[in-house]
NUPA-707544 format. One record per residue (C-alpha): x, z, y; residue number from 1; residue in three letters. Coordinates in pm, 1 decimal. Example, Ala and Ser with C-alpha at 12.3 -4.5 7.8 and 13.67 -1.06 7.14 Angstrom:
> c1, c3, c2, seq, type
> 1230.0, 780.0, -450.0, 1, ALA
> 1367.0, 714.0, -106.0, 2, SER
***
This chain:
> c1, c3, c2, seq, type
> 6894.5, 8771.8, -1741.9, 1, UNK
> 7028.2, 8720.4, -1389.7, 2, UNK
> 6922.4, 9007.9, -1161.4, 3, UNK
> 6858.8, 8766.7, -872.8, 4, UNK
> 6622.4, 8564.6, -1088.0, 5, UNK
> 6436.3, 8880.1, -1183.8, 6, UNK
> 6404.9, 8975.7, -816.9, 7, UNK
> 6288.7, 8625.9, -720.9, 8, UNK
> 6032.8, 8634.2, -1000.2, 9, UNK
> 5902.8, 8965.2, -870.0, 10, UNK
> 5871.1, 8826.4, -517.5, 11, UNK
> 5689.1, 8519.7, -649.7, 12, UNK
> 5443.5, 8733.3, -845.9, 13, UNK
> 5377.1, 8952.0, -542.7, 14, UNK
> 5305.9, 8641.2, -334.8, 15, UNK
> 5078.9, 8505.0, -606.9, 16, UNK
> 4888.6, 8834.7, -638.4, 17, UNK
> 4837.0, 8867.7, -262.8, 18, UNK
> 4716.3, 8508.6, -232.9, 19, UNK
> 4470.9, 8549.0, -522.7, 20, UNK
> 4328.5, 8878.9, -398.3, 21, UNK
> 4292.8, 8743.8, -44.4, 22, UNK
> 4138.4, 8416.3, -156.1, 23, UNK
> 3885.0, 8571.6, -391.0, 24, UNK
> 3778.8, 8818.1, -120.4, 25, UNK
> 3659.6, 8543.7, 116.0, 26, UNK
> 3301.5, 8428.5, 160.4, 27, UNK
> 3402.6, 8088.8, 26.1, 28, UNK
> 3638.1, 8193.5, -249.2, 29, UNK
> 3956.8, 7986.9, -258.3, 30, UNK
> 4299.3, 7967.0, -419.6, 31, UNK
> 4603.3, 7791.6, -268.3, 32, UNK
> 4662.2, 7460.7, -444.1, 33, UNK
> 5036.4, 7527.8, -479.8, 34, UNK
> 4953.5, 7770.4, -760.7, 35, UNK
> 4801.5, 7491.8, -970.0, 36, UNK
> 5154.3, 7378.3, -1053.0, 37, UNK
> 5304.2, 7616.6, -1304.0, 38, UNK
> 5484.9, 7454.1, -1597.3, 39, UNK
> 5163.9, 7371.6, -1784.3, 40, UNK
> 4982.9, 7265.3, -1467.4, 41, UNK
> 5267.8, 7033.4, -1375.9, 42, UNK
> 5254.3, 6872.6, -1719.0, 43, UNK
> 4877.9, 6829.9, -1690.7, 44, UNK
> 4924.2, 6662.6, -1353.0, 45, UNK
> 5176.5, 6423.0, -1508.0, 46, UNK
> 4907.6, 6343.1, -1766.3, 47, UNK
> 4656.7, 6283.5, -1484.0, 48, UNK
> 4884.4, 6027.3, -1318.9, 49, UNK
> 4867.8, 5813.8, -1633.5, 50, UNK
> 4486.1, 5808.7, -1647.3, 51, UNK
> 4296.2, 5487.8, -1579.1, 52, UNK
> 4079.1, 5664.8, -1320.7, 53, UNK
> 4376.0, 5802.7, -1127.0, 54, UNK
> 4486.5, 5505.5, -918.5, 55, UNK
> 4723.0, 5667.5, -657.3, 56, UNK
> 5044.4, 5697.2, -860.6, 57, UNK
> 5060.1, 5347.6, -1007.6, 58, UNK
> 4923.6, 5189.3, -689.9, 59, UNK
> 5183.9, 5355.8, -468.1, 60, UNK
> 5460.6, 5261.8, -711.5, 61, UNK
> 5348.2, 4898.9, -696.0, 62, UNK
> 5348.7, 4901.1, -315.5, 63, UNK
> 5696.8, 5055.0, -308.4, 64, UNK
> 5828.3, 4780.0, -534.1, 65, UNK
> 5690.0, 4523.6, -289.8, 66, UNK
> 5811.2, 4684.0, 33.4, 67, UNK
> 6139.9, 4849.2, -67.0, 68, UNK
> 6341.3, 4536.9, 11.1, 69, UNK
> 6208.0, 4529.8, 367.6, 70, UNK
> 6283.7, 4899.5, 412.1, 71, UNK
> 6634.5, 4847.3, 274.6, 72, UNK
> 6702.0, 4557.0, 513.5, 73, UNK
> 6646.0, 4795.1, 806.9, 74, UNK
> 6871.2, 5064.3, 659.0, 75, UNK
> 7238.9, 5049.2, 768.0, 76, UNK
> 7537.7, 5106.1, 543.4, 77, UNK
> 7625.5, 5471.4, 499.0, 78, UNK
> 7266.4, 5588.1, 545.6, 79, UNK
> 7104.8, 5901.9, 404.7, 80, UNK
> 6771.0, 5926.9, 221.6, 81, UNK
> 6602.4, 6269.0, 246.1, 82, UNK
> 6306.7, 6337.7, 18.0, 83, UNK
> 6076.9, 6631.5, 90.5, 84, UNK
> 5921.8, 6785.7, -221.3, 85, UNK
> 6115.8, 6554.9, -449.4, 86, UNK
> 6002.3, 6694.5, -786.8, 87, UNK
> 6113.8, 6457.6, -1060.9, 88, UNK
> 6221.1, 6190.1, -806.8, 89, UNK
> 6074.6, 5914.2, -1025.3, 90, UNK
> 5928.3, 5707.9, -737.6, 91, UNK
> 6249.5, 5759.2, -545.5, 92, UNK
> 6432.7, 5541.5, -795.8, 93, UNK
> 6225.8, 5243.4, -676.7, 94, UNK
> 6366.9, 5290.1, -325.8, 95, UNK
> 6716.8, 5371.8, -448.0, 96, UNK
> 6728.9, 5048.1, -644.7, 97, UNK
> 6680.7, 4855.6, -318.9, 98, UNK
> 6891.0, 5078.0, -90.9, 99, UNK
> 7223.3, 4947.8, -218.8, 100, UNK
> 7408.6, 5048.5, 100.2, 101, UNK
> 7289.2, 5408.2, 87.1, 102, UNK
> 7559.9, 5676.8, 90.2, 103, UNK
> 7368.1, 5998.6, 23.2, 104, UNK
> 7039.3, 6102.6, -135.5, 105, UNK
> 6919.4, 6454.4, -48.3, 106, UNK
> 6644.4, 6595.2, -272.2, 107, UNK
> 6451.3, 6898.9, -141.6, 108, UNK
> 6224.0, 7100.3, -368.0, 109, UNK
> 6134.9, 7460.5, -453.5, 110, UNK
> 6219.4, 7406.3, -819.7, 111, UNK
> 6588.0, 7429.1, -909.7, 112, UNK
> 6524.1, 7300.3, -1262.0, 113, UNK
> 6342.7, 6990.2, -1133.3, 114, UNK
> 6624.8, 6924.4, -887.0, 115, UNK
> 6895.0, 6962.9, -1150.8, 116, UNK
> 6718.2, 6728.5, -1392.9, 117, UNK
> 6657.4, 6465.0, -1124.0, 118, UNK
> 7016.3, 6489.1, -993.8, 119, UNK
> 7164.7, 6435.6, -1338.8, 120, UNK
> 6943.4, 6134.6, -1404.5, 121, UNK
> 7003.0, 5972.4, -1066.0, 122, UNK
> 7378.8, 6031.3, -1071.5, 123, UNK
> 7396.1, 5861.9, -1409.3, 124, UNK
> 7191.7, 5559.8, -1296.8, 125, UNK
> 7339.9, 5522.7, -945.2, 126, UNK
> 7704.1, 5603.9, -1002.2, 127, UNK
> 7827.0, 5533.2, -649.0, 128, UNK
> 7563.0, 5747.5, -478.1, 129, UNK
> 7626.3, 6102.8, -359.2, 130, UNK
> 7333.3, 6322.3, -465.7, 131, UNK
> 7274.0, 6651.4, -284.9, 132, UNK
> 7003.1, 6903.7, -372.3, 133, UNK
> 6847.9, 7171.3, -155.4, 134, UNK
> 6621.2, 7446.0, -292.0, 135, UNK
> 6375.7, 7502.2, -9.3, 136, UNK
> 6011.5, 7496.4, 97.2, 137, UNK
> 5994.3, 7169.6, 291.3, 138, UNK
> 5748.4, 7323.0, 540.0, 139, UNK
> 6005.5, 7582.5, 649.7, 140, UNK
> 6303.6, 7535.5, 886.5, 141, UNK
> 6610.0, 7402.7, 705.8, 142, UNK
> 6954.6, 7262.1, 764.7, 143, UNK
> 7026.4, 6936.0, 583.2, 144, UNK
> 7398.5, 6903.8, 504.4, 145, UNK
> 7572.8, 6598.6, 646.3, 146, UNK
> 7279.9, 6487.7, 861.2, 147, UNK
> 7499.6, 6449.6, 1169.2, 148, UNK
> 7735.6, 6212.4, 989.2, 149, UNK
> 7473.8, 5943.0, 924.5, 150, UNK
> 7499.3, 5623.0, 1131.5, 151, UNK
> 7246.5, 5540.2, 1405.5, 152, UNK
> 6912.0, 5465.0, 1244.6, 153, UNK
> 7056.7, 5577.2, 913.7, 154, UNK
> 6840.6, 5880.6, 840.0, 155, UNK
> 6539.5, 5791.6, 625.6, 156, UNK
> 6282.2, 6052.6, 522.6, 157, UNK
> 6062.0, 6003.5, 217.4, 158, UNK
> 5731.5, 6178.3, 140.7, 159, UNK
> 5544.4, 5990.2, -133.4, 160, UNK
> 5242.8, 6081.7, -341.8, 161, UNK
> 4996.1, 6137.6, -57.5, 162, UNK
> 5097.0, 6504.7, -54.8, 163, UNK
> 5007.2, 6491.6, 314.6, 164, UNK
> 4646.0, 6469.5, 197.5, 165, UNK
> 4650.3, 6825.7, 64.7, 166, UNK
> 4675.3, 6948.8, 424.5, 167, UNK
> 4415.2, 6969.8, 698.0, 168, UNK
> 4461.0, 6728.3, 988.2, 169, UNK
> 4610.9, 7007.3, 1201.8, 170, UNK
> 4844.9, 7114.4, 920.4, 171, UNK
> 4947.9, 6753.4, 858.5, 172, UNK
> 5031.9, 6698.8, 1225.5, 173, UNK
> 5238.8, 7018.3, 1230.2, 174, UNK
> 5427.3, 6916.0, 915.3, 175, UNK
> 5499.1, 6566.3, 1045.7, 176, UNK
> 5640.8, 6712.7, 1366.2, 177, UNK
> 5852.8, 6951.5, 1158.4, 178, UNK
> 5990.0, 6657.4, 958.4, 179, UNK
> 6074.2, 6474.3, 1281.4, 180, UNK
> 6250.3, 6776.1, 1428.5, 181, UNK
> 6442.3, 6821.2, 1103.5, 182, UNK
> 6553.7, 6458.8, 1072.1, 183, UNK
> 6609.3, 6401.1, 1444.1, 184, UNK
> 6531.3, 6132.0, 1705.9, 185, UNK
> 6561.2, 5776.2, 1580.5, 186, UNK
> 6508.0, 5877.6, 1218.4, 187, UNK
> 6273.5, 5674.8, 1002.1, 188, UNK
> 6014.7, 5806.6, 763.0, 189, UNK
> 5831.7, 5653.0, 466.8, 190, UNK
> 5508.1, 5826.5, 364.2, 191, UNK
> 5243.8, 5758.5, 102.0, 192, UNK
> 4886.4, 5800.1, 229.6, 193, UNK
> 4567.1, 5762.0, 29.0, 194, UNK
> 4288.4, 5563.0, 195.9, 195, UNK
> 3916.0, 5616.0, 230.4, 196, UNK
> 3717.6, 5410.2, -19.4, 197, UNK
> 3395.8, 5381.6, -214.9, 198, UNK
> 3305.4, 5714.4, -375.3, 199, UNK
> 3242.2, 5538.9, -704.9, 200, UNK
> 3615.8, 5467.6, -720.9, 201, UNK
> 3734.1, 5782.5, -546.9, 202, UNK
> 3558.5, 6070.5, -722.0, 203, UNK
> 3643.7, 5972.0, -1083.1, 204, UNK
> 4012.0, 6002.2, -987.4, 205, UNK
> 3944.9, 6375.8, -950.8, 206, UNK
> 3699.1, 6415.2, -1239.0, 207, UNK
> 3810.5, 6191.1, -1524.9, 208, UNK
> 3597.1, 6125.8, -1830.2, 209, UNK
> 3849.2, 6280.5, -2072.3, 210, UNK
> 3856.6, 6613.5, -1887.4, 211, UNK
> 4227.0, 6628.4, -1804.3, 212, UNK
> 4160.7, 6707.6, -1437.6, 213, UNK
> 3916.0, 6978.6, -1540.3, 214, UNK
> 4183.5, 7135.2, -1760.6, 215, UNK
> 4432.2, 7109.5, -1472.4, 216, UNK
> 4192.8, 7286.6, -1236.3, 217, UNK
> 4096.5, 7558.3, -1484.4, 218, UNK
> 4460.7, 7622.3, -1567.8, 219, UNK
> 4495.2, 7825.5, -1248.4, 220, UNK
> 4252.3, 8079.0, -1397.7, 221, UNK
> 4459.8, 8094.5, -1715.8, 222, UNK
> 4766.7, 8150.8, -1500.8, 223, UNK
> 4598.7, 8437.7, -1313.6, 224, UNK
> 4503.2, 8594.4, -1646.3, 225, UNK
> 4849.7, 8553.8, -1792.6, 226, UNK
> 5062.8, 8650.6, -1493.6, 227, UNK
> 4838.6, 8896.5, -1310.3, 228, UNK
> 4632.0, 9045.9, -1593.8, 229, UNK
> 4288.6, 8924.7, -1481.3, 230, UNK
> 4002.6, 8861.4, -1725.2, 231, UNK
> 3862.8, 8523.3, -1620.9, 232, UNK
> 3662.8, 8353.6, -1896.8, 233, UNK
> 3743.2, 7989.6, -1824.4, 234, UNK
> 3446.4, 7880.8, -2036.3, 235, UNK
> 3224.0, 8027.6, -1766.9, 236, UNK
> 3356.9, 7797.7, -1493.6, 237, UNK
> 3298.8, 7424.6, -1450.3, 238, UNK
> 3530.1, 7183.0, -1270.4, 239, UNK
> 3365.5, 6991.5, -987.6, 240, UNK
> 3497.3, 6727.0, -747.1, 241, UNK
> 3305.6, 6698.6, -418.2, 242, UNK
> 3327.8, 6460.4, -124.5, 243, UNK
> 3316.5, 6638.0, 213.6, 244, UNK
> 3209.6, 6367.4, 457.7, 245, UNK
> 3261.2, 6576.9, 771.5, 246, UNK
> 3624.4, 6652.6, 683.8, 247, UNK
> 3701.0, 6325.2, 507.2, 248, UNK
> 3828.7, 6481.4, 188.3, 249, UNK
> 3776.4, 6531.7, -182.1, 250, UNK
> 3750.1, 6900.7, -269.2, 251, UNK
> 3811.0, 7050.1, -613.6, 252, UNK
> 3602.9, 7354.1, -704.1, 253, UNK
> 3556.2, 7583.0, -1001.4, 254, UNK
> 3186.9, 7666.3, -1024.7, 255, UNK
> 3056.8, 7983.4, -1190.0, 256, UNK
> 2813.2, 7944.1, -1478.6, 257, UNK
> 2578.6, 8230.5, -1404.7, 258, UNK
> 2640.8, 8564.4, -1238.1, 259, UNK
> 2958.2, 8737.2, -1353.2, 260, UNK
> 3228.7, 8984.6, -1253.3, 261, UNK
> 3602.0, 8928.0, -1288.1, 262, UNK
> 3855.9, 9209.6, -1287.2, 263, UNK
> 4206.4, 9187.0, -1147.1, 264, UNK
> 4395.0, 9516.1, -1156.0, 265, UNK
> 4186.4, 9765.5, -963.2, 266, UNK
> 3985.7, 9489.2, -793.7, 267, UNK
> 3653.7, 9341.4, -904.4, 268, UNK
> 3520.7, 9008.4, -781.3, 269, UNK
> 3154.4, 8919.4, -824.7, 270, UNK
> 3031.8, 8563.2, -864.6, 271, UNK
> 2675.9, 8446.3, -815.2, 272, UNK
> 2538.4, 8167.1, -1029.9, 273, UNK
> 2675.8, 7840.7, -886.4, 274, UNK
> 2927.5, 8011.0, -658.6, 275, UNK
> 3259.3, 7829.5, -645.4, 276, UNK
> 3630.6, 7880.3, -597.7, 277, UNK
> 3776.5, 7607.7, -376.1, 278, UNK
> 4114.4, 7512.3, -524.1, 279, UNK
> 4238.4, 7189.9, -362.1, 280, UNK
> 4177.2, 6934.7, -86.9, 281, UNK
> 4273.5, 6568.2, -86.7, 282, UNK
> 4216.5, 6423.3, 259.5, 283, UNK
> 4170.7, 6047.7, 286.0, 284, UNK
> 4264.0, 5838.6, 588.3, 285, UNK
> 4210.4, 5503.8, 749.6, 286, UNK
> 4533.5, 5328.3, 845.6, 287, UNK
> 4456.6, 5365.5, 1216.2, 288, UNK
> 4360.4, 5727.9, 1165.8, 289, UNK
> 4687.8, 5820.6, 1000.0, 290, UNK
> 4896.1, 5631.8, 1254.5, 291, UNK
> 4715.2, 5812.1, 1536.5, 292, UNK
> 4784.0, 6146.7, 1370.2, 293, UNK
> 5151.4, 6056.5, 1325.5, 294, UNK
> 5174.8, 5951.9, 1691.6, 295, UNK
> 5051.5, 6295.1, 1800.5, 296, UNK
> 5345.4, 6439.7, 1602.7, 297, UNK
> 5599.6, 6210.2, 1772.0, 298, UNK
> 5615.4, 5927.3, 1517.8, 299, UNK
> 5574.2, 5561.0, 1611.2, 300, UNK
> 5425.5, 5329.0, 1351.2, 301, UNK
> 5665.2, 5053.0, 1250.4, 302, UNK
> 5498.5, 4892.7, 949.5, 303, UNK
> 5238.0, 4965.1, 684.6, 304, UNK
> 5184.2, 4817.1, 339.9, 305, UNK
> 4878.8, 4835.7, 113.3, 306, UNK
> 4771.2, 4701.5, -223.4, 307, UNK
> 4530.6, 4409.7, -242.6, 308, UNK
> 4232.0, 4641.7, -295.3, 309, UNK
> 4325.4, 4865.1, 0.2, 310, UNK
> 4326.7, 5175.4, -215.0, 311, UNK
> 4653.7, 5322.8, -90.9, 312, UNK
> 4904.9, 5277.9, 191.7, 313, UNK
> 5277.8, 5324.0, 249.3, 314, UNK
> 5379.4, 5378.5, 612.8, 315, UNK
> 5715.2, 5338.4, 781.2, 316, UNK
> 5746.4, 5545.9, 1100.5, 317, UNK
> 6019.1, 5608.9, 1361.5, 318, UNK
> 6061.6, 5942.8, 1537.8, 319, UNK
> 6064.1, 5887.5, 1913.9, 320, UNK
> 6056.5, 6244.9, 2053.2, 321, UNK
***
């Protein structure tokens, strides 16, 4: 095994352990949502996206098919598409199919294996396109190769999937400004943003009848057991999706069935009956609300597209700072 990989794995485990111990020590216990996505968690999320209740993925894909031609018409020859948190890059192919004058696609993700798989697939399908990959945390400072060679108006950022919704409003504004500073003045940005809607449609997307989302949420406890040696009994925790009206978000929680104690190394964490671990947020926006947030980060709204039921939105922005 490569020594660097072993070292990286050790660093990752240390980060995971610190985050778990810190989160479980808080009055409102919490776990960072990024740890939901180990290999099994990522597969479960892919399963979620195919569920009838989970509208965002298919709805966003439909919007992108409708608006990609308009986006492409504003994109000059020799342009560069930069995707933050690209993952499998499946939705990206909808844009790439329309961006026939694109010169370079840059995929940024923390997973080398996901990047390699996506690069191979995209290079095979789009033979004339240069595909670059960058292993990085998109929230951290980075240098994108070849950015200064793109023509005027030819840098296009892409951030689909309503990932922005996992962040608080303050965090989202900070990230949007970071994207603008990374891409530069005059760059354009396409973002997927989930919209506020009736709770009867919203909450089932995070608590499906077949229990896939529950398994996805509980998987983080299995991961803590497996990787950190804890003794969570996942049967003693229930998945719960809650709407927080004040903060405009769906929250995922794991709720303790009765009083219990969980051990993690030399630490013990006590749970009262009904006490929860907060694992993920999904903030929902109005169109005006998101555009106002983007404006505070230096982005000017250019156009927005929605589906006929106004479930989801795709925004095109221009960085003016």
